[in-house]
DOVO-118855 format. One line per field, with one value per residue (C-alpha): residue in three letters; x, y, z. Coordinates in Angstrom, 2 decimals, padded with zeros to 5 digits. Layout:
BEGIN
aa ALA,...
c1 X,...
c2 Y,...
c3 Z,...
// end
This chain:
BEGIN
aa MET,GLN,ALA,ILE,ILE,PHE,ALA,ASN,ARG,THR,GLY,ASN,GLU,LEU,ALA,PRO,LEU,GLU,GLN,TYR,TYR,CYS,SER,ALA,LEU,LEU,PRO,VAL,GLY,ASN,LYS,ALA,VAL,ILE,GLU,TYR,THR,LEU,GLU,ASP,ILE,VAL,THR,SER,GLY,ILE,THR,LYS,VAL,LYS,ILE,ILE,ILE,SER,SER,GLN,ALA,GLN,GLU,ILE,GLU,GLN,LEU,LEU,GLY,ASP,GLY,GLU,ARG,TRP,GLY,LEU,ASP,ILE,ASP,TYR,PHE,LEU,SER,LYS,PRO,GLU,GLU,LYS,THR,ALA,ALA,VAL,LEU,ASP,ARG,LEU,SER,LEU,SER,MET,THR,ASP,SER,ILE,ILE,ILE,VAL,ARG,GLY,ASP,ILE,PHE,ARG,SER,PRO,CYS,ILE,ALA,ASN,PHE,ILE,ASP,PHE,SER,LYS,GLN,PHE,SER,ASN,GLU,PHE,VAL,GLN,ALA,LYS,MET,ALA,ASN,GLN,ASN,ALA,CYS,MET,LEU,LEU,LEU,PRO,ALA,ALA,LEU,SER,TYR,LEU,ASP,GLY,ILE,ASP,TRP,PRO,LEU,THR,HIS,ASP,TYR,ASP,SER,ASN,SER,VAL,VAL,THR,LEU,ILE,LEU,HIS,GLY,ARG,CYS,HIS,MET,ILE,ASP,SER,PHE,GLN,SER,TYR,MET,ASN,ALA,ASN,LEU,ASN,LEU,ALA,ARG,ASN,ASP,ILE,PRO,SER,LEU,THR,PRO,MET,GLU,ARG,SER,PHE,THR,SER,ALA,ASN,PRO,GLU,GLN,ASP,PHE,TYR,VAL,GLY,ALA,LYS,THR,HIS,THR,GLY,ASP,LEU,SER,LEU,GLN,ASN,ALA,TRP,GLY,ILE,ILE,GLY,GLU,ASN,CYS,ARG,ILE,ASP,PRO,ASN,VAL,VAL,MET,LYS,ASN,ALA,ILE,ILE,ILE,GLY,ASN,ASP,THR,LEU,ILE,ASP,LYS,GLY,SER,THR,LEU,GLU,ASN,CYS,LEU,ILE,LEU,PRO,HIS,THR,TYR,VAL,GLY,GLU,GLY,LEU,GLU,VAL,ASN,ASN,SER,ILE,LEU,CYS,LYS,LYS,LEU,LEU,ILE,SER,LEU,ASN,THR,GLU,GLY,HIS,ILE,GLU,ILE,ASP,ASP,GLN,ALA,LEU,ILE,GLY,PRO,SER,GLU,HIS,GLN,ALA,SER,THR,SER,SER,THR,ASP,ARG,ASN,LEU,SER,THR,ARG,PHE,PHE,ILE,LEU,MET,LEU,LEU,ILE,ALA,SER,LEU,PRO,PHE,CYS,PRO,LEU,LEU,ALA,PHE,TYR,ALA,LEU,ILE,ARG,VAL,MET,PHE,PHE,LYS,LEU,GLU,THR,LYS,PRO,LEU,ILE,GLN,GLU,MET,ILE,ASN,ASP,ASN,LEU,GLY,ARG,SER,LEU,VAL,THR,TYR,SER,PHE,ASN,VAL,PRO,THR,ARG,LEU,LEU,SER,LEU,LEU,PRO,GLN,LEU,PHE,LEU,VAL,VAL,THR,GLY,GLN,LEU,ALA,LEU,PHE,GLY,ALA,PRO,ALA,GLN,ILE,ARG,TYR,ALA,THR,GLY,ARG,ASN,LYS,GLN,ARG,LEU,GLY,VAL,PHE,GLY,PRO,VAL,GLN,LEU,LEU,LEU,ASP,GLU,ASP,ALA,PRO,GLU,GLU,GLU,ARG,MET,LEU,LEU,MET,LEU,GLU,PHE,ASP,ASN,THR,HIS,THR,SER,THR,LYS,TYR,LEU,SER,LEU,LEU,TRP,ARG,SER,LEU,ARG,ILE,PRO,ARG,LEU,LEU,GLY,ALA,GLU,ARG,LYS,LYS,GLN,ASN,MET,THR,HIS
c1 -009.09,-012.21,-014.82,-018.61,-020.28,-023.95,-025.68,-029.25,-030.84,-033.91,-033.48,-037.07,-035.86,-035.30,-038.65,-039.50,-035.83,-035.50,-037.46,-034.29,-031.48,-031.09,-028.81,-025.70,-026.06,-026.68,-024.07,-021.74,-019.51,-020.63,-019.54,-021.83,-021.65,-020.64,-017.67,-016.06,-016.36,-014.76,-011.86,-011.43,-011.42,-008.66,-006.37,-006.64,-005.15,-008.29,-009.01,-011.95,-015.33,-018.90,-021.60,-025.08,-027.60,-031.36,-032.99,-031.77,-029.50,-029.01,-027.98,-025.36,-023.95,-023.89,-022.02,-019.42,-019.01,-016.61,-014.43,-011.57,-011.08,-010.28,-008.27,-011.03,-012.82,-016.50,-019.28,-022.90,-025.52,-029.19,-030.98,-034.31,-034.42,-032.62,-032.43,-030.73,-026.98,-027.06,-029.63,-027.58,-024.37,-026.16,-027.08,-023.53,-022.22,-018.99,-016.27,-016.66,-013.09,-011.72,-011.07,-013.83,-014.64,-018.30,-019.07,-022.09,-021.54,-024.62,-023.37,-020.70,-017.64,-014.04,-011.55,-010.84,-011.09,-007.32,-007.02,-009.97,-008.50,-005.04,-006.51,-008.92,-006.11,-004.63,-007.81,-008.44,-010.66,-012.70,-015.39,-014.18,-016.85,-015.90,-017.19,-016.72,-018.12,-019.87,-021.75,-021.61,-019.18,-020.95,-017.96,-017.43,-014.53,-015.30,-015.06,-014.88,-018.03,-020.28,-022.42,-022.82,-024.01,-027.13,-024.85,-024.94,-028.50,-030.43,-032.02,-029.34,-030.82,-028.05,-025.32,-023.16,-022.05,-018.49,-017.61,-018.31,-016.57,-013.43,-014.29,-012.16,-012.66,-011.91,-011.24,-013.25,-016.80,-019.63,-022.97,-025.74,-027.63,-030.91,-032.27,-032.10,-029.96,-027.54,-027.21,-026.65,-024.03,-022.09,-021.78,-020.87,-018.18,-016.57,-016.76,-015.16,-012.33,-013.47,-013.00,-009.46,-007.95,-010.86,-010.94,-013.30,-012.30,-012.85,-010.39,-010.32,-011.57,-011.39,-014.66,-015.56,-016.12,-013.18,-013.07,-013.95,-013.66,-015.36,-014.41,-015.50,-015.63,-014.51,-016.52,-018.54,-019.44,-020.12,-019.90,-017.05,-016.97,-014.63,-017.65,-019.85,-020.04,-020.46,-018.48,-018.99,-018.77,-019.97,-019.90,-018.99,-020.85,-022.86,-024.08,-024.68,-025.79,-023.45,-026.43,-027.08,-026.47,-025.00,-024.77,-023.31,-022.97,-023.74,-023.45,-024.35,-024.35,-023.11,-025.02,-027.04,-028.44,-029.13,-030.98,-030.48,-031.70,-031.84,-030.69,-029.16,-028.45,-027.43,-028.74,-027.92,-028.87,-028.54,-027.32,-029.41,-031.56,-032.77,-033.40,-035.58,-035.21,-035.58,-036.14,-035.03,-033.79,-033.00,-032.02,-033.30,-032.43,-033.46,-033.65,-035.17,-038.80,-038.52,-037.95,-037.18,-037.06,-034.23,-036.11,-039.24,-038.05,-041.26,-041.30,-043.26,-043.17,-043.22,-044.60,-043.78,-040.60,-040.09,-039.34,-037.41,-037.15,-034.78,-032.00,-031.97,-035.29,-033.51,-032.41,-029.86,-030.28,-027.32,-028.81,-032.08,-030.24,-028.50,-031.82,-033.36,-030.34,-030.68,-034.38,-033.71,-031.06,-033.48,-036.14,-033.75,-032.89,-036.58,-037.30,-034.33,-035.62,-039.14,-038.36,-037.28,-040.39,-042.62,-039.93,-039.79,-043.59,-043.72,-041.01,-042.95,-046.12,-044.37,-042.80,-046.14,-047.81,-044.92,-044.34,-048.07,-047.41,-050.33,-049.05,-049.51,-046.82,-047.08,-047.38,-049.21,-048.81,-050.25,-047.74,-048.23,-044.71,-043.24,-043.98,-047.71,-047.88,-049.69,-047.74,-048.78,-045.81,-045.42,-042.80,-042.25,-042.52,-038.98,-036.24,-033.69,-034.69,-032.88,-034.95,-038.17,-038.02,-037.59,-041.23,-040.59,-038.11,-041.20,-041.49,-037.95,-038.80,-041.86,-039.84,-041.79,-038.75,-034.98,-032.97,-031.13,-032.50,-034.52,-037.64,-040.79,-042.59,-039.89,-041.23,-038.09,-035.44,-037.07,-035.69,-034.86,-038.25,-036.85,-034.23,-034.21,-036.58,-035.62,-036.28,-032.94,-031.25,-029.79,-033.16,-034.95,-032.25,-030.87,-033.77,-037.15,-040.31,-040.79,-037.37,-037.49,-037.46,-034.20,-032.45,-033.75,-032.65,-029.14,-028.56,-029.63,-027.42,-024.44,-024.95,-025.33,-022.05,-020.19,-018.48,-016.73,-017.36,-018.37,-020.90,-023.89,-022.21,-021.18,-024.77,-026.13,-023.50,-024.29,-028.01,-027.33,-024.89,-026.75,-030.41,-032.30,-029.43,-030.18,-033.84,-033.06,-030.62,-033.17,-035.88,-033.41,-032.66,-036.35,-036.89,-034.06,-035.58
c2 029.19,030.63,029.20,029.28,028.78,027.85,029.33,029.30,026.78,028.00,025.59,024.36,021.12,023.09,024.90,027.08,027.92,029.11,032.21,033.41,031.74,030.32,027.27,029.23,031.62,029.04,029.53,026.62,027.53,031.17,031.41,031.08,027.84,029.66,031.30,027.89,027.25,030.62,029.86,026.50,028.27,030.59,027.71,026.33,029.54,030.73,034.46,035.03,033.80,034.00,033.32,032.23,033.59,033.51,033.34,036.15,037.40,040.81,039.30,037.14,040.15,042.20,039.46,038.65,042.02,042.07,039.35,041.68,040.23,036.84,038.28,037.30,039.11,038.18,038.76,037.92,036.49,036.17,032.91,031.30,029.32,026.00,026.68,023.97,024.31,024.00,026.79,029.15,028.47,029.18,032.64,033.31,032.89,031.28,029.88,026.16,025.51,027.16,025.28,026.21,024.57,024.49,023.85,024.07,026.66,025.72,022.41,021.99,019.88,019.47,021.55,019.59,021.79,022.00,018.19,017.79,020.19,018.58,015.10,016.15,017.70,014.23,013.16,016.28,014.47,012.45,013.33,013.09,012.40,013.63,011.71,012.40,010.37,008.23,011.27,013.48,016.29,018.57,019.61,019.54,020.59,021.94,021.32,017.55,017.65,019.42,016.32,015.77,019.16,017.68,016.03,019.10,020.24,020.59,018.43,015.85,012.88,011.51,009.03,008.05,004.53,004.25,002.16,005.05,007.86,008.44,008.58,010.48,009.54,012.57,012.24,014.33,015.19,016.19,017.52,018.28,020.24,018.85,018.04,019.57,016.69,017.08,020.77,019.99,017.37,019.87,022.16,019.29,017.97,021.40,021.81,018.37,019.16,016.23,018.12,018.04,021.51,023.26,024.44,026.86,030.53,031.13,030.71,027.44,027.34,024.35,022.75,019.99,017.61,015.14,014.84,018.21,021.91,025.15,027.60,031.12,034.27,037.79,040.10,037.19,036.98,033.61,031.99,029.64,027.26,024.88,023.91,023.08,019.43,020.49,021.42,023.30,026.76,030.09,033.05,036.70,039.35,036.79,037.14,033.90,034.27,032.50,030.48,028.88,025.10,023.54,019.84,017.84,019.63,023.36,025.61,029.26,031.93,035.51,038.21,035.74,036.31,033.40,034.46,033.12,029.70,028.31,024.75,023.94,020.40,019.23,022.31,024.75,028.39,030.58,034.22,037.07,034.77,035.38,032.45,033.44,032.93,029.35,027.84,024.25,023.60,019.99,018.47,021.47,024.24,027.79,030.68,033.86,032.92,029.52,026.28,023.11,019.65,017.43,014.38,014.88,017.64,019.43,023.11,025.76,029.56,031.24,034.76,035.22,037.32,036.15,032.66,033.01,035.71,038.04,039.16,042.68,043.28,043.03,046.67,047.66,050.61,052.38,052.15,053.50,056.38,057.18,057.08,059.52,061.80,061.79,062.58,065.46,066.86,066.65,068.40,071.31,071.36,071.35,074.25,076.19,075.65,076.93,080.56,079.28,077.19,080.16,081.23,077.74,077.59,081.00,079.93,076.74,078.75,081.11,078.13,076.36,079.52,080.59,077.18,076.34,073.07,070.75,069.93,071.98,073.98,071.59,067.98,065.55,061.82,058.78,055.93,052.29,051.23,047.72,047.12,047.56,051.09,054.05,057.31,060.81,062.73,066.34,067.89,071.33,071.49,072.83,071.35,070.87,067.55,068.14,071.26,069.76,066.94,069.18,068.72,065.00,065.57,065.58,061.82,061.39,063.26,061.06,057.90,056.83,057.07,057.17,060.15,058.10,055.01,053.59,055.42,054.51,053.56,051.01,048.30,046.65,044.13,040.95,039.97,043.55,044.34,044.77,047.35,050.71,053.28,056.94,060.46,060.94,058.43,058.24,057.37,060.25,062.85,061.97,060.48,061.67,059.94,058.42,056.77,053.11,050.48,049.02,052.40,052.90,049.42,049.70,053.12,051.84,048.74,050.85,053.16,050.23,048.75,052.01,051.82,055.19,057.16,060.29,058.75,060.52,063.94,063.28,062.36,065.58,067.64,065.99,066.62,070.34,070.68,068.69,068.44,065.78,065.42,061.84,062.51,065.52,063.49,060.73,063.20,064.73,061.29,060.52,063.75,062.95,059.57
c3 -020.77,-019.22,-016.85,-017.05,-013.69,-013.58,-010.53,-011.84,-009.48,-007.65,-004.74,-004.80,-003.23,-000.04,000.01,001.86,002.55,-001.07,-000.02,001.69,-000.29,-003.76,-003.83,-004.84,-001.88,000.86,003.60,004.33,007.24,006.84,003.23,000.22,-001.77,-004.95,-003.20,-002.73,-006.47,-007.24,-004.90,-006.64,-010.03,-008.81,-007.82,-011.36,-012.77,-014.56,-014.30,-016.69,-015.44,-016.70,-014.10,-015.23,-012.75,-012.34,-008.91,-006.62,-009.41,-007.81,-004.48,-006.22,-008.09,-004.91,-003.03,-005.68,-007.41,-010.34,-008.81,-007.89,-004.39,-005.97,-008.83,-011.26,-014.07,-013.63,-016.16,-015.39,-017.74,-016.86,-017.66,-016.98,-013.73,-014.32,-018.06,-020.11,-020.49,-024.29,-024.61,-022.45,-024.39,-027.67,-026.41,-025.23,-028.80,-027.66,-029.87,-029.39,-030.48,-027.32,-024.09,-021.65,-018.35,-017.35,-013.70,-011.44,-008.72,-006.71,-005.33,-002.63,-003.42,-002.37,-004.41,-007.57,-010.66,-011.28,-011.13,-013.48,-016.05,-015.95,-016.39,-019.16,-021.19,-021.53,-023.35,-025.41,-027.93,-025.46,-022.99,-019.39,-016.77,-013.28,-010.29,-006.62,-003.71,-006.35,-007.65,-010.72,-009.84,-012.36,-014.46,-018.24,-020.45,-023.92,-026.78,-026.11,-023.92,-026.46,-026.96,-023.22,-022.01,-020.44,-017.90,-015.66,-016.35,-013.11,-011.85,-012.60,-014.43,-016.63,-015.69,-018.65,-019.44,-018.18,-021.27,-023.65,-021.75,-019.73,-016.02,-013.53,-009.89,-007.71,-003.99,-001.56,-000.57,-002.88,-001.65,-004.12,-001.43,-002.73,000.73,004.19,005.45,002.54,003.37,007.05,006.17,004.05,007.07,009.40,007.05,006.95,010.73,011.24,008.80,006.68,003.41,001.98,001.46,003.22,006.83,008.58,008.39,012.12,015.03,016.95,020.56,022.88,023.95,026.43,023.52,023.48,019.68,018.17,019.04,018.06,015.31,016.33,014.20,015.07,017.36,018.72,022.41,024.03,027.43,028.35,025.38,027.22,029.34,026.34,025.30,021.70,018.61,015.37,013.81,015.22,012.84,013.23,015.26,017.22,020.80,022.69,026.29,028.77,030.05,026.66,026.64,023.48,022.70,019.81,016.46,016.34,013.26,013.87,011.15,011.27,013.17,015.23,018.72,021.12,024.27,027.78,028.86,025.31,024.55,021.16,020.01,016.55,014.78,012.00,012.63,009.56,009.62,011.08,013.21,016.77,019.13,022.06,025.78,027.04,023.58,022.91,019.38,018.51,015.16,013.26,010.82,011.79,009.34,010.76,011.45,009.74,011.72,009.74,011.32,010.07,011.33,009.22,006.80,007.73,008.62,010.47,010.31,013.70,013.89,017.58,017.76,021.34,019.99,016.73,014.09,012.26,014.60,013.13,014.93,018.27,018.46,021.04,023.37,021.84,018.33,019.68,021.31,018.04,016.22,018.71,018.38,014.59,014.78,017.22,014.88,011.92,014.00,014.60,010.89,009.98,012.33,010.90,007.34,008.09,007.04,003.60,003.03,002.01,-000.47,-001.97,-002.12,-003.85,-006.32,-007.03,-007.64,-010.06,-011.82,-012.24,-013.59,-015.84,-017.43,-017.32,-015.58,-014.89,-011.39,-008.22,-006.36,-003.40,-004.53,-002.27,-002.77,-001.00,-000.99,-000.07,000.84,000.68,004.37,003.94,005.39,003.86,003.93,002.88,001.49,000.32,-001.93,-003.48,-007.27,-007.77,-009.98,-007.21,-005.66,-002.38,-001.75,-003.07,-000.51,002.54,003.71,004.00,006.82,009.04,008.33,009.66,012.85,013.40,012.74,009.64,007.34,007.76,006.58,003.94,002.26,-000.62,-001.84,000.09,-003.12,-003.98,-006.28,-007.61,-006.59,-005.34,-001.96,-000.92,000.59,004.10,003.24,004.99,003.52,003.56,002.30,000.56,-001.71,-005.23,-006.78,-005.05,-005.69,-009.11,-011.06,-012.24,-011.10,-014.57,-014.67,-015.80,-013.07,-014.43,-014.15,-010.60,-009.60,-011.05,-009.50,-006.07,-006.37,-007.43,-004.44,-002.02,-003.27,-002.64,000.75,000.99,004.18,002.23,-000.17,001.45,001.34,-002.25,-003.11,-001.61,-003.41,-006.76,-006.28,-005.77,-008.66,-011.30,-010.30,-012.23,-014.67,-015.51,-016.15,-018.34,-020.41,-020.83,-022.01,-024.46,-025.89,-026.26,-028.18,-030.59,-031.31
// end
C-alpha cells in the first residue's frame, strides 16, 4: 500500500499569514503540520508516499527531503492550488485496483491512520467515511472511495449521508486550521497534552501555573520559569529576557527573541520573530512584522523593527565581528590578487580578439537585486568563472555582497527573496548566464540541502577543474538537436 498526501492548500483563510506559510508548513508546537501526518503514515507501516504540492512547493521539498529521516520514500507532484483530487489522480496514472490511502496533510489531527486502514479493510467494497471530533477527518481508501473523491477537496463542502456509507468515528482532536482561532487551538491542545499519542518535543520545566508547565527547546535562554504564571511551549534557540512577564498560554517558535520589559499573555509567536522592548502582546499571533488579533481576526503590519520584526535582523556583536574579520581577509586577498589582474585583463582581450567575441574583455553589468538595490558589477571575460568573478570581491569588502550566496540577480524561488546574496555560489560558478531558470533553481536548492562542512571548498575546486561544464554540455545538446 502507498499513501498520497495532499498538501496543496494555499491557506487563504489565514491571510495575510499565508505570505509566510502555506497550510502544510504552519508550525504546531514547532513542527510543521505535514510532519505530523508523515509520522502518522509511518506508524501505519506505509513506506511509499506521494505528496501533492502547490503553494511554497520548494519549501516543502526542502523541509521533508526524500523522507529518509522517517524511513519513507517520498515523491513530489506539482498541482494547481487546491486542485480537485480526481483531476490530480488522473494525471498520476495510478492503478485504481491497488489499495491506496489518500489523506490531507494540511490539517492537524490526532494520529489515526493505522486505525482507519485496519477498519476500512473490513469493508473492502464499501466507502468508509472517517470522522473525528464531529468533523471530516479527510481520509479515503481506494479503490472503494473512487466515487467519493470530492470528500477531501478543499474547501470541504461535502458531508455524506451516514445511511449510504460506513462511518468510522475516530477519537481525538481534529483542527482544519481554517481560522486563526483554530490554528491557535491546535497549538494549545498540543501544549496541554490533550492530543492522544502526541506530546511536545521539548523538555518540561515547572512554572508557577498550578495546572500546566512549560516545554522548552534546546539552546534556549529564559528567566526563572518557575516564577511565571503561564504555561506552553518555547522552541529552540530562543532568547527571552529575564524581565519578560508571561501569563496564561504562551507558544513561542524557534529562533525567537523577546526583549526586556515585554508582557506576553495568551499569544502565539511564530519562528524567527523579534518582540521589542516593553511591548505588550495579548491574545494575538505574531509572525515577523505581522500582528494578528485573535479577538477580531484583524491584522496590522508593523514596519518599526523596534516593536516587532524578523529576529534574524537582530545581529549579535560576535556575528558582526566575524563579518568584519571576513571582509578584512577578503581585502587582503584582493590586494594580493592585484598583480594578476592585468594578466587576466590581457588574456581576456586576446580571447575577445582571437575568437571575435561581441563582448568586451571587462564586462560591466548593472543589477537590480531582490532587495531593491542597484549594484554595478565587473567580471573578466575568461572561461574560468572563479577567476572571472575576482573583481566582485570588492563588493564583499564594502559589505554589499557576502562571499558565498545566491546570485545578486536572483529571480527564482518564490519565498526565498531574503536569502543571503553572494559573489560565489553554484549558479555563478557552474552555470552560464543563459541557463534556464529551472536549472538555476534546482542547482541552488541542491546546494542548500548539502550540509557537509567542505561544500564550499568542493564548489571552488569543481569550478576550477570543470569551468562552465554544465553550460557547455547544454550548448552541445542544443547543437545536436
